[in-house]
N, C-alpha and C positions, 0 to 999 in steps of 0.2 A: 542490923536494922530489921525489926520485925514488920509483919504485914501492916499492922495498925499505924505504925510510924510512917511508913511509905505512903499510905492512903492520905494521911493528914498533910504530908509534904506536897503531894500532887495537888490537893485542893488549894493550898496556900500559894502555889506557883502560878495560878491562872492570872494572866495580866489583866489590867483594867480594860485594855482595848478589846479583849475578848468579851467581857461583860457588856461593854458598850454596844458591840454588835448584836448580842443577845437582846438587849433592851430595844435597839432599833428594829430588830426583826419582830419583836412582840408588838411594838407600836404600829409598824406597817401592816402586820397581819390584822390588828384590831381595826384599823381604818378600812382595810379591804372588806372585812366581814361586815362592818357597819354599812358601807356603801352597797354591798350586795343585798343586805337585808332591806335597805331603803329602796333599791331598784325593784326587788321582789314585791314589796308592798305597793309601790307605784303601779306595777304591771297588773296587779289584781285588784286595785282599788276601784276601778270603774265598774 
């Protein structure tokens, strides 16, 4: 098995549960960033 075949095999073996954790982390990070931006704008709006 050459290097290219092994890289493709590794990519295909990632389980769906791993990707769901990635999607959840992105969603949570997005909500946190939006909340921090909102709080920052509220602090300096007066």
